[in-house]
C-alpha positions in Angstrom: 28.8 -14.4 -25.4 27.6 -16.1 -28.6 24.5 -15.3 -30.5 22.5 -17.6 -32.7 23.7 -16.9 -36.2 20.4 -16.8 -37.9 19.0 -14.3 -35.4 22.1 -12.0 -35.7 21.9 -12.1 -39.5 18.3 -11.1 -39.4 19.0 -8.2 -37.1 16.3 -9.3 -34.6 16.5 -10.4 -30.9 18.6 -13.5 -30.5 16.9 -16.8 -30.1 19.5 -17.9 -27.6 22.4 -16.5 -25.5 25.3 -18.8 -24.7 23.2 -21.7 -26.0 20.4 -21.0 -23.6 16.9 -20.0 -25.0 15.7 -16.6 -23.9 12.9 -16.6 -21.3 9.4 -15.9 -22.6 5.9 -15.5 -21.2 4.4 -17.1 -24.4 4.1 -20.7 -23.1 2.2 -19.5 -20.0 0.1 -17.0 -21.9 -1.0 -19.7 -24.4 -2.5 -21.6 -21.4 -4.0 -18.5 -19.8 -5.5 -16.2 -22.5 -8.3 -18.6 -23.6 -9.8 -18.0 -20.1 -10.0 -14.2 -20.7 -13.1 -13.1 -22.7 -14.4 -9.9 -24.3 -17.8 -8.6 -23.0 -20.1 -6.3 -24.9 -23.5 -5.1 -23.7 -26.6 -3.5 -25.1 -29.1 -1.3 -23.2 -32.8 -1.0 -24.2 -33.8 2.6 -24.8 -37.0 4.2 -26.1 -37.2 6.8 -28.8 -38.0 10.1 -27.1 -40.7 12.5 -28.6 -42.4 15.1 -26.4 -45.8 14.6 -28.1 -45.7 10.9 -28.4 -44.6 10.6 -24.8 -47.8 12.4 -23.7 -50.3 9.6 -22.7 -53.3 11.9 -23.5 -52.0 12.6 -27.0 -51.5 8.9 -27.7 -54.9 8.0 -26.4 -56.7 10.7 -28.4 -55.1 9.6 -31.7 -54.9 5.9 -30.8 -51.1 5.9 -31.2 -49.3 2.8 -29.8 -46.5 3.3 -27.2 -43.2 4.1 -28.8 -41.2 0.9 -29.3 -37.9 0.5 -27.7 -34.6 -0.3 -29.3 -31.2 -1.5 -28.1 -27.9 0.3 -28.5 -24.4 -0.6 -27.6 -23.6 0.4 -24.0 -20.2 -0.8 -22.9 -17.2 -2.9 -23.9 -15.0 -4.7 -21.4 -13.4 -8.0 -20.3 -14.1 -10.9 -18.1 -12.4 -14.0 -16.7 -13.7 -17.6 -16.8 -13.4 -18.9 -13.2 -15.5 -22.1 -13.5 -15.4 -23.9 -16.9 -17.9 -26.6 -15.9 -20.6 -24.1 -14.9 -19.6 -21.4 -17.4 -19.1 -18.8 -14.7 -17.4 -15.5 -15.7 -16.3 -12.8 -13.3 -16.2 -9.1 -14.5 -16.8 -5.6 -13.1 -20.2 -4.5 -12.3 -19.8 -1.3 -14.3 -19.2 -3.3 -17.4 -22.6 -5.0 -17.3 -24.6 -2.5 -15.3 -28.0 -1.6 -16.7 -27.5 -4.0 -19.6 -30.5 -5.7 -21.3 -28.2 -8.0 -23.2 -24.7 -9.3 -22.4 -22.6 -10.9 -25.1 -19.4 -12.9 -24.3 -16.9 -13.5 -27.0 -14.2 -16.2 -26.4 -10.7 -16.1 -27.7 -11.7 -18.7 -30.4 -14.3 -16.2 -31.6 -17.3 -18.1 -30.3 -20.1 -15.9 -29.0 -22.6 -16.5 -26.2 -25.5 -14.7 -24.6 -24.7 -14.4 -20.8 -27.0 -14.6 -17.8 -26.4 -12.3 -14.9 -26.1 -14.3 -11.7 -25.5 -11.4 -9.3 -23.6 -8.2 -8.8 -22.0 -6.1 -6.0 -21.9 -2.5 -7.1 -20.2 -1.4 -3.9 -17.1 -3.5 -4.7 -17.7 -3.4 -8.5 -17.8 -7.2 -9.0 -20.4 -9.1 -11.2 -20.8 -12.8 -11.9 -22.3 -13.9 -15.2 -22.9 -17.3 -16.8 -22.6 -18.7 -20.3 -23.8 -22.1 -21.6 -20.7 -23.3 -23.4 -18.4 -26.3 -23.6 -14.6 -26.7 -23.9 -13.9 -23.7 -21.7 -10.6 -22.8 -20.0 -10.6 -21.4 -16.5 -8.0 -19.6 -14.4 -6.9 -20.8 -11.0 -7.1 -18.4 -8.2 -3.9 -17.2 -6.5 -3.5 -16.1 -2.9 -3.4 -12.3 -3.2 -2.4 -12.0 0.5 1.0 -13.4 -0.5 1.7 -10.6 -3.0 4.6 -8.4 -2.4 5.5 -5.0 -3.9 7.9 -5.8 -6.8 6.3 -9.1 -7.9 5.9 -9.3 -11.6 2.3 -9.4 -13.1 0.6 -9.5 -16.4 -2.7 -7.7 -17.3 -4.9 -9.3 -20.0 -8.0 -7.6 -21.4 -9.7 -5.9 -24.3 -8.5 -2.2 -24.3 -10.3 0.2 -26.5 -12.1 -2.7 -28.2 -8.9 -3.7 -30.0 -9.2 -7.3 -29.0 -7.2 -9.4 -26.5 -4.1 -7.6 -25.4 -1.3 -8.5 -22.9 0.8 -6.1 -20.9 3.3 -6.7 -18.1 4.6 -4.8 -15.1 5.0 -5.2 -11.4 2.9 -4.9 -8.3 3.4 -1.3 -7.3 1.4 -1.4 -4.0 -1.1 -3.5 -2.2 -4.0 -2.6 0.1 -4.8 0.7 -1.7 -8.0 2.3 -0.3 -9.5 5.7 0.2 -9.4 6.5 -3.5 -13.1 7.1 -3.9 -13.3 4.7 -6.9 -15.5 2.2 -5.1 -17.4 2.1 -1.8 -15.2 -0.8 -0.6 -11.5 -0.7 -1.7 -8.5 -2.9 -1.1 -6.8 -2.6 -4.5 -3.6 -4.0 -6.0 -1.8 -1.2 -7.7 0.2 -2.1 -10.8 2.1 -0.3 -13.6 1.1 -3.0 -16.1 -0.7 -1.0 -18.8 -4.5 -1.0 -18.1 -6.7 1.1 -20.3 -10.5 1.5 -20.9 -11.8 -1.9 -21.9 -9.5 -3.8 -19.6 -12.1 -3.5 -16.9 -13.0 -7.0 -15.7 -9.9 -8.6 -17.2 -7.3 -10.7 -15.6 -4.2 -9.7 -13.6 -2.1 -12.9 -13.3 1.3 -13.8 -11.8 4.1 -15.5 -13.7 2.6 -18.9 -13.1 -0.6 -17.8 -14.8 -2.7 -17.8 -11.6 -5.3 -15.1 -11.1 -4.2 -12.5 -8.6 -6.8 -9.8 -9.4 -9.6 -8.4 -11.5 -8.5 -5.3 -13.4 -10.9 -2.5 -12.4 -9.7 1.1 -12.7 -7.0 3.5 -13.7 -5.8 6.9 -12.5 -4.7 9.3 -15.2 -5.3 12.9 -16.3 -6.8 12.0 -19.7 -8.5 8.7 -18.9 -5.6 6.7 -20.4 -2.8 4.7 -18.9 0.0 6.5 -17.0 1.3 3.5 -15.1 -1.2 3.6 -12.3 -3.8 0.9 -12.5 -5.8 -1.0 -9.9 -7.2 -4.5 -9.6 -9.5 -6.1 -7.1 -7.4 -8.7 -5.2 -8.3 -12.4 -5.8 -9.1 -13.2 -2.2 -11.6 -10.4 -2.0 -13.1 -11.4 -5.4 -13.5 -15.0 -4.3 -15.4 -14.1 -1.1 -17.8 -11.8 -3.1 -18.3 -14.4 -5.9 -19.1 -17.1 -3.4 -21.9 -14.9 -2.0 -23.1 -13.9 -5.5 -23.4 -17.6 -6.5 -25.6 -18.4 -3.4 -27.6 -15.2 -2.8 -27.2 -13.1 -6.0 -25.9 -10.2 -3.8 -23.4 -9.6 -1.0 -24.6 -9.6 2.6 -22.5 -7.2 4.6 -22.4 -6.9 8.4 -21.7 -4.1 10.8 -19.7 -3.5 14.0 -22.3 -1.2 15.5 -20.2 1.9 16.4 -20.1 5.6 15.6 -16.6 7.0 15.6 -14.5 10.1 14.7 -11.0 10.4 13.4 -8.1 10.8 15.8 -6.7 14.3 15.9 -3.5 15.3 17.6 -5.5 16.9 20.4 -7.5 13.7 20.9 -4.4 11.6 20.7 -2.8 13.5 23.5 -6.0 13.4 25.6 -6.4 9.6 25.2 -2.7 8.8 25.6 -2.3 7.5 22.1 1.2 7.6 20.5 -0.1 6.6 17.0 -0.8 9.4 14.6 -3.8 7.6 13.1 -6.9 5.9 14.5 -10.6 6.4 15.3 -12.2 7.2 18.6 -15.4 5.3 19.4 -18.1 7.8 20.4 -21.2 5.6 20.4 -21.9 1.8 20.7 -25.2 0.4 19.6 -26.9 -1.8 22.2 -26.6 -5.6 21.5 -24.2 -5.0 18.6 -21.0 -6.9 17.9 -19.1 -4.1 19.4 -20.9 -4.3 22.7 -20.7 -8.1 22.8 -16.9 -7.9 22.1 -16.4 -5.5 25.1 -15.6 -2.3 23.2 -16.2 0.9 25.1 -16.9 4.5 24.3 -13.6 6.3 24.3 -11.6 3.3 22.9 -9.2 4.2 20.1 -9.0 1.7 17.3 -5.5 1.8 15.8 -5.5 -1.3 13.7 -7.8 -4.1 12.4 -6.3 -7.5 11.6 -2.9 -6.0 11.7 -3.7 -3.2 9.3 -3.3 0.4 10.6 -6.5 2.4 10.7 -6.0 5.8 9.2 -9.6 7.1 9.3 -13.2 6.1 9.5 -13.2 5.0 5.9 -10.6 2.4 6.8 -12.8 0.9 9.5 -15.9 0.9 7.2 -13.8 -0.6 4.3 -12.4 -3.4 6.4 -15.8 -4.4 7.9 -17.5 -4.2 4.5 -15.0 -6.7 3.0 -15.5 -9.5 5.5 -18.2 -12.2 5.6 -20.9 -12.4 8.1 -19.7 -14.4 11.1 -16.0 -13.6 10.5 -14.0 -12.5 13.5 -11.9 -9.3 13.4 -8.9 -8.6 15.6 -8.7 -5.0 16.7 -5.8 -3.2 18.3 -7.3 -0.8 20.9 -5.8 1.9 23.1 -7.8 2.2 26.4 -6.6 4.3 29.3 -3.2 4.6 27.6 -2.9 0.8 27.5 -2.7 -1.3 24.3 -5.1 -4.2 24.2 -6.5 -6.6 21.6 -10.2 -7.3 21.2 -11.9 -9.7 18.8 -15.4 -9.0 17.4 -17.7 -11.1 15.2 -19.3 -9.2 12.4 -23.1 -9.5 12.2 -25.9 -8.1 10.1 -27.8 -5.6 12.2 -31.4 -4.6 11.7 -32.2 -0.9 11.6 -34.2 0.3 14.5 -36.7 1.7 12.0 -37.9 0.5 8.7 -37.2 3.9 7.3 -33.5 3.4 7.9 -33.1 -0.2 6.6 -30.2 -0.6 4.3 -28.7 2.8 5.2 -25.3 3.4 6.8 -25.0 6.8 8.6 -22.1 8.4 10.5 -22.0 11.4 12.9 -19.9 14.2 11.6 -18.8 17.7 12.8 -18.5 20.7 10.5 -15.6 23.2 10.8 -18.0 25.5 12.7 -18.6 22.8 15.2 -22.1 21.9 14.0 -23.1 18.2 14.3 -24.8 16.5 11.4 -25.5 13.0 10.0 -23.8 11.9 6.7 -25.2 9.1 4.6 -22.2 6.8 4.0 -24.0 4.2 1.8 -27.5 3.1 0.7 -28.5 -0.3 -0.5 -30.3 -0.4 -3.8 -34.0 -0.9 -3.3 -34.0 0.5 0.3 -36.6 3.1 1.2 -34.2 6.0 1.1 -32.8 4.8 -2.3 -36.4 4.7 -3.7 -36.9 8.3 -2.6 -33.8 9.4 -4.4 -31.4 9.9 -1.5 -27.7 9.2 -2.2 -24.5 8.4 -0.4 -22.9 11.8 0.5 -26.3 13.4 1.4 -26.6 15.1 4.7 -29.6 14.7 7.0 -30.2 17.9 8.9 -33.5 17.3 10.6 -36.3 14.7 11.0 -39.9 15.8 11.6 -38.6 19.3 12.0 -36.3 18.3 14.9 -32.7 19.2 14.6 -30.4 16.1 14.6 -27.0 15.9 16.2 -26.7 12.1 16.7 -27.8 8.7 15.3 -29.7 8.1 18.5 -31.8 11.2 17.9 -32.6 10.1 14.3 -33.6 6.6 15.4 -35.7 8.0 18.2 -37.6 10.3 15.9 -38.0 7.5 13.3 -39.4 5.1 15.9 -42.0 7.6 17.0 -43.0 8.8 13.5 -45.6 6.2 12.6 -46.1 5.8 8.9 -44.4 9.0 7.7 -41.0 10.7 8.3 -40.1 14.2 7.1 -36.4 14.6 6.4 -34.5 17.8 5.6 -31.7 16.8 3.3 -28.7 18.7 2.1 -26.9 17.8 -1.2 -24.1 20.2 -2.1 -25.4 23.7 -1.6 -29.1 22.7 -2.0 -31.5 21.6 0.8 -35.0 20.1 0.4 -37.6 18.2 2.4 -38.2 14.6 1.6 -41.4 12.9 3.0 -41.0 9.2 3.5 -44.1 6.9 3.7 -44.1 3.2 4.7 
């Protein structure tokens, strides 16, 4: 082995080994990094003063309303995905509640950005800048990723400025972490820290395989476990944000419970995981596809179903009109059924934009759990949240979705709910 003389003399890494230059990511990164931007936001806040906030005090002394001011809110990253239109993808939590969004390019140019749309459930946002001579990243096919593939994370950690780290794909299809409502993460050991959110995860060809989103660590710093939203999922969401400004999600129209060892034995299922259908909504995609009460869903599109969240997650990540292939066990026989996901209307205006599931407590009591609530829906306006439990409606105990929908349909213009959050319960009166 021969080393370049100048490099050996300087005591640094050699420039060549056996006459061959050392491999480097620099040429690829020189092409890629201009497409990764820094994002800072400002939120408008109002000076708080108990006396000045009192409208009677202000009116009596003819004091004008307290002026608002802006203050820095968050710092993150983004990726230019369309240089002609100036479209930049980032995380929703980077720009959420911002009154001003400032994008700084790698050449130090700064631009005010316009919010095109956001999907809080999957933590994706699309913003637009009016700029020329931009660089964009090409999307990769994230479905082709394998554990062990090399990857590079690019972002703005801790506000230091553009930083590049490298690692491998540690896992794919990570879900059930409770980070987002809909999860299908790429896991990587490439160093991702606060401020990297919204930045790029690229392959060795410089193609965009994911949007850096979250980390898991005891102190909020990097410990080699970072997560990125896969490119294929991001593309589907962005396409909807460009057209609608939000994501339109569909439903299958079932209520189900997790498969226990006892249920597996009763239904003749060899798999340890799955969900048992306990209810099928009339005229839903599930009914149209031929699903039946008592069917056990063990896989969707070839992916094993471990619990109810896995079903919800998979359905929530597909477009309206997309077909899903489900592996079913019925009467101890394995069959495959395809269903087309549709957007269902709630049977009552009170329940529009709300996803509920039937649950059973350890004591055997049935209750309804709010899985998700769309922003702006009636229950959202009245302060209800995902994770709340609905115990009764119009003072009638609820043990099924059918019971709630029946009460809601008969309630007229008002609906009285008894809601439990943690250890506290309270009544909430809804009015149309």
